N, C-alpha and C positions, 0 to 999 in steps of 0.2 A: 295564890299569885307569884310567888316566887315561881313554879314549875313554869306557868304559862309564859312568865316575863321569859326563864330560860327557853324555854322551847322555842318562841318567837326569833330569840336571838339569833340562836342556832340555824331558823330558818333563813334568818338574812345572812349567815357566815353562808351558809350552800349557796346562795347565789353569788356572793363574791368568786367560790373556789369557783362555780362551773361557768362562772360570766363568759366565758371565751366557746361554749359547748356549741353554740349555735354560729359560732362567728369564725369557723375556721379557716375558710375562704378568704373573707373580709380582711383576717388577720396575716393570710398570707400575701394579699395586695398590699395590704396598706404597709407592711412593714417588709417586703420583698421577700419574705419568708419561703424556704424548701420543706419537702416533710421532716430532714433530723431535724432545722431551726425550729419547722413549726411544734414538733413535740417537745424542744425544751422549754418550753411558755409552761408545758404541765408538770414536765419531767422536773426540774428545777425548783417550782414552785411545791411538789411532793416531797421533793428532798429535804426541801426547808422544813415542812410540816414533820413529816417524820424524824427528821433531827432533833426536833425541839421538843418533841411528845415526853421524854424523859425531864429535862428541862422544866417545861411546864409542869407535871408531876410534882419534882418537889419544891413549885416556884408556891403551887398549891399548897403542899402541907405545909408552907412556910407562913403564906400570906394569906391564901384563902380567896376563895372563888369570885367576891364581890371586887378585888383588887385586878384580878389578875383578866377575869372577861369583859372588864371597862378599857383594860389596856390592850386588847385584842381586837376590841371593837375600833380603835384610834389607830392601832397598828394599819388595821383592813383601808379604813377611812385614808391611810395617808398612800397607802399601794395604789388604791384607784383613783386618785389625783392624777399623782406621779404618770399611770399608764394612759388618763385621759389625753395627756398633753406628749406625749413623749411622740419624739420623731423618727425614733430608730428603734431595728429589735434588741439591740442590747440592752438601750434603756428600758422597752417595754416588757422585756425578761426582768430585768433587774425590779422592775416595779411588780411583777408578778411573784417575786423572791419575796420581796413585804406582803404582799397578799397574804401569804402561804405561812409565812412568821406570825402573824397575826391571825390567820386562821386557826392556829395550832394550839392556842393557847384558849379556844372557845367551847370543844366539845367536852374534854376535861373536865371543865370547871362545871358543863352542867350534870356530868354523871358525878360529880363529887354532893352536886346538889341535893341528886335524887338519893342519894345516899345517905346522904344527914337529915332528909326530911321527912323519908315514908320508911314504912316498917320494909324488913327485909326481905320478907314474901310479897310484896308490892312493886317492887324493884324492877323485877324482869318485865313485867308486863309495861311500865310505865317508861323503861328504857327504851323499851321496841317503840313505844305509841311517842315518846320523844325524837329516833331515830330518825321516822318516817316523816311525821310531818314537819321535820326539817329537810328531810329530800324532798318536799313540796318545792322547794327553792330552786331544784333544775328546771322544771316549768315553766317559772319564775323567769328565769335565766334565757332558757329555748325562747320563749314568748313573747315576754315583754319589754325586756333587756334589749332583744336583737332587733324586735320592733321598733325600739326606743331609734336605737342603731339609723336604721333603714327610712327612718320617718322623720327624726330630728338629724341629731350627727354623734359621731362616737364621742364628741369633746359632753355635750349633754349629755348623753346617756350614764357614762362614768360618771359623770359630777352626781348626776341624781341620785348614784351608788355610793358614791362617799358622805353625800349629804344625809342618807338613809344609817351610815357605820354609825356617824357622827351623835344623830338621834337617840341611837339603841344606848349609844355610851353613857348617852345621861341618866337614863333612863338608867341604863344599869348603877352603876354609882350610886342612885338614889334608892333603889329601891329592894333591891338582892341582898341579902342577908343570910348569913350560916344559922342554924340550928347546931349548936357546938355539942359531939358526944365524945369531942376526942377526951382523953387524962389532959390533966394539965400540965404544959411544958416545965422541964426540973432540971437541974443540974446533968442529973443522968440521962437524960431525954437522948436518943441516937442523933447523930450526926445523918448531914443527905448523905455520904457517902456510904452510910451504914443503911439506910432505908434502899439505898439503890440496890447494894450488893445483897440484902436478905429478900428483896422481890425478886431479883435475878437469880438467886438459887434454888427460892422455891418452883417445883417441878409442875405447880398449876399453872404458875405464869409463864413459864416455857410454853407447854401447851396452849395457853391460853393465844400466846403470841403467834403460833402457826396459826389455829383456827380462824385469827384476823389475818393471818397471812393469805391464806388459801382462799376464802369465802368473796369476798369483796372486791377481788381485784378488776373481775373482767368488766364488773357493772361501771365501777368507776373507770376504765378507760372508754366505756363504751359511752356515760356522760359525760367527760370532762373532755374528749377531744373529740376521737373516732368515729362514732356512733350515727349521726348526722353524714361525714363523709361515707362509712360503709354503707347505708341503707342507700341514700341517692345514688354517687359515682357507682358500688360495686354491686348493689341488688336493683337500681333502675324506678327505683320508688320517686314519685315528685318530693320536693320538699315539705308541701303542708302534709302529704304521708307521712312522711316521713317522723315530722313533727308530731301525728297522731301517735306511731306506733311509739315516740318517746314518751307521751305523756302515759302510754300504757305502761311502759318498764317502769316510770314512779308511781301509777297507781299498780302495779303489780306489787311494790313494797312495802304498800301501805296494807292491801291485803294481807302479805306474808307477816308482817311484823306480830301484830296481836296473838295471831296465830303460833308463833314458834316462843312468843313470850310465854302464853299459857302454859306449851307442854315442856318450854326450861322450867316455870316455878316448880310444874309437879312432876316431872321427871329431869331432877338434876343430873343423874345419873348418864344420862344419856345424850346431855349438849356435846360431846367431839362425835356420835355418830350422826346425828343431826346435820351436821358441819359436812361431813363426809358424802352424805346425800343427797346435800346440795350442792356440791363439787361437781361428784358425777352425772347430776342433773344436768350443769351449766355443760359438760365438757360433751354429753350427750347432743344436746339441743346444737350447741357449735357444730358440730361434727355433721350433722343434718345437715346444715345450711351449706358448711364449706364443698360436701361432697358430693351436692343434685348438681347436676347438670344444667346451663343456665341461670336467671334470676329466680333465687326462693322464692315459693308463693307467699303472699302477704301472712296463711294463716301461719307459717311456718317459721318467720320472720316475727310473729306475736307470741309463738311456743318459746321463742326463744329467749327473747328479750325479758318473758314472764322467768324464764327458771334462770340468768343470771339476775333479775332483781331479785332474786330468793337469797343471793349469795351476802346482799346487804342487811337481813333481816338476820340471816344466819352468823355474820360475824359478831353481831351483837352479842349472843352466847358466848362468845370471848371476855367479856368483862363479868359477866357472872361467874364465870369460871374462875378468875382472876379473884373476884371479891370473896367466893368460897374460899381460899386461900390463901388471904392475905391480911392479918389485922389492920382496924382504919386506920392506924398509926401512920401505914403504909399505903393505903391503897392507892391514891392517886401517883404515889410514884411507880407501884403496878400498874395501873391502867394506864399509865404513861409507854409502859416498855411493850405493851397488850397493842396497844393503839398504832406505834408504831408497824408492828406486819404487816398489814394493809398499806400501808402506804410505801412502806420498802415494794413492796411486789407491784404498789401500782402504776411510781414510779418508771420501776424497767418496764412493765409491759407497752405503758404510753411509748416509753422511747423506744423499745422493742420494735414495735408498730413500724413509729417511725423510719426507724436505721432500714428495716427490713424494705421497707418500700424506696427507700433513697438507693439501696444496692440494687433494686430493680430499675431506677432511671425512671422512679416514678414523676408525672407531672403534677404540683397540687393542683393546678388549675381541670387538670383532664386524667383522675386516677381511674383504672382499669380495675374488671369485674379480679382481673385474674390478680393484679398486683395486690389488691384490696383483701383477697382472702387468703394467699401467701402470708401477709401479712399479720393477719388476724390469727392465725394457724399456729403462727409463730410464740403466741403465750400459754399453747398446751402445758410446753416444761415448768412453767411455775406450778398449773397443777401438781404435776408430780412431784417437785419438791414440797410443795406445802403437804399433801398428803403423808409422805416418808417422815416430815417431822412431827404431824401428828401422831404417828403409829408408833413412834422413838419417845416422844415422850407420855404419852398414855402410858405405857409401858411403865419410867420412871415416878410417874404418878402414883401410878394403882400401889408401887413398892414403897413408897415413901406415905400412901394414908392407904393401909387395907383396909 
């Protein structure tokens, strides 16, 4: 029951996180936003999410998952109500920031519940399943929420979303419980700062940070803001076909998740290598799309989204690395440090794409293929940075844990 409720809570949080994924043009028109301003909706939300990962971990180690996840749902409800009635871009961006703050508390709470309720050998598989079921929230965002906006109204759609968050806050407060495996706190228990320092000093935590940095950001940028515009304006797909490709992206992650979970459990020493393979496949697929003259064929776009969908599953391996090398007493803190990686990379990627579009003088209502392709190519530097980070920290971890 705890796992099912936690997974559904995460799914609802993903709906809130990606609620603008299918509404990029609507947002640009409603709030008179250019490409860089449009990117701020996602980047500031991600910035707050990333910045709050360590505080979220400290709060979890102090207060437990029930209080933290309930607070997260209520904060997301507040952000959705604010967005529903926002009258300008500044107010709407502030509402997205509040949504990001609540979202930051959800996934670390679910990871903690998995670590406390299930044997260590089962956690990698369940972690992958939880994450990918949650990602189905992206489909609900693009299909259901977008439909509500167009059929009913902006205010109605985000009001319904806010009400859903409140319902799950009540359920979480009533039903979520921790199965406490921690030693009793005493006067000699480490301070919050000591927990953070210990987590950061552990080479396994830093390796996990870079794995989480480099693997999922392309998929996050695709799903959060730029995927639909790239497929429609950039590659000439109809909105209906682009939505189908988006669903393929989400379902690809569902397929990769159990596979990587099983491999991670069976070959714990190969987790960094699996992450690197995922990155190389993502980069190769994007390169093929960007370099082909004219619109990319549909089959190639499907291959590309399948490759970037592997990134979300590969990013979960980072938490396996962190859990292996950190004691339970600071596990949530270490998880927070690790979770920052992917969202730092994602916020840079999302904003960088918007910035490159603006530098080209792109019109958000009429992007061209060339403008979008140059913008998408700009994120390749992040893969390079992340791969260097993995190489450096893998070497340091081997020295620390021969």
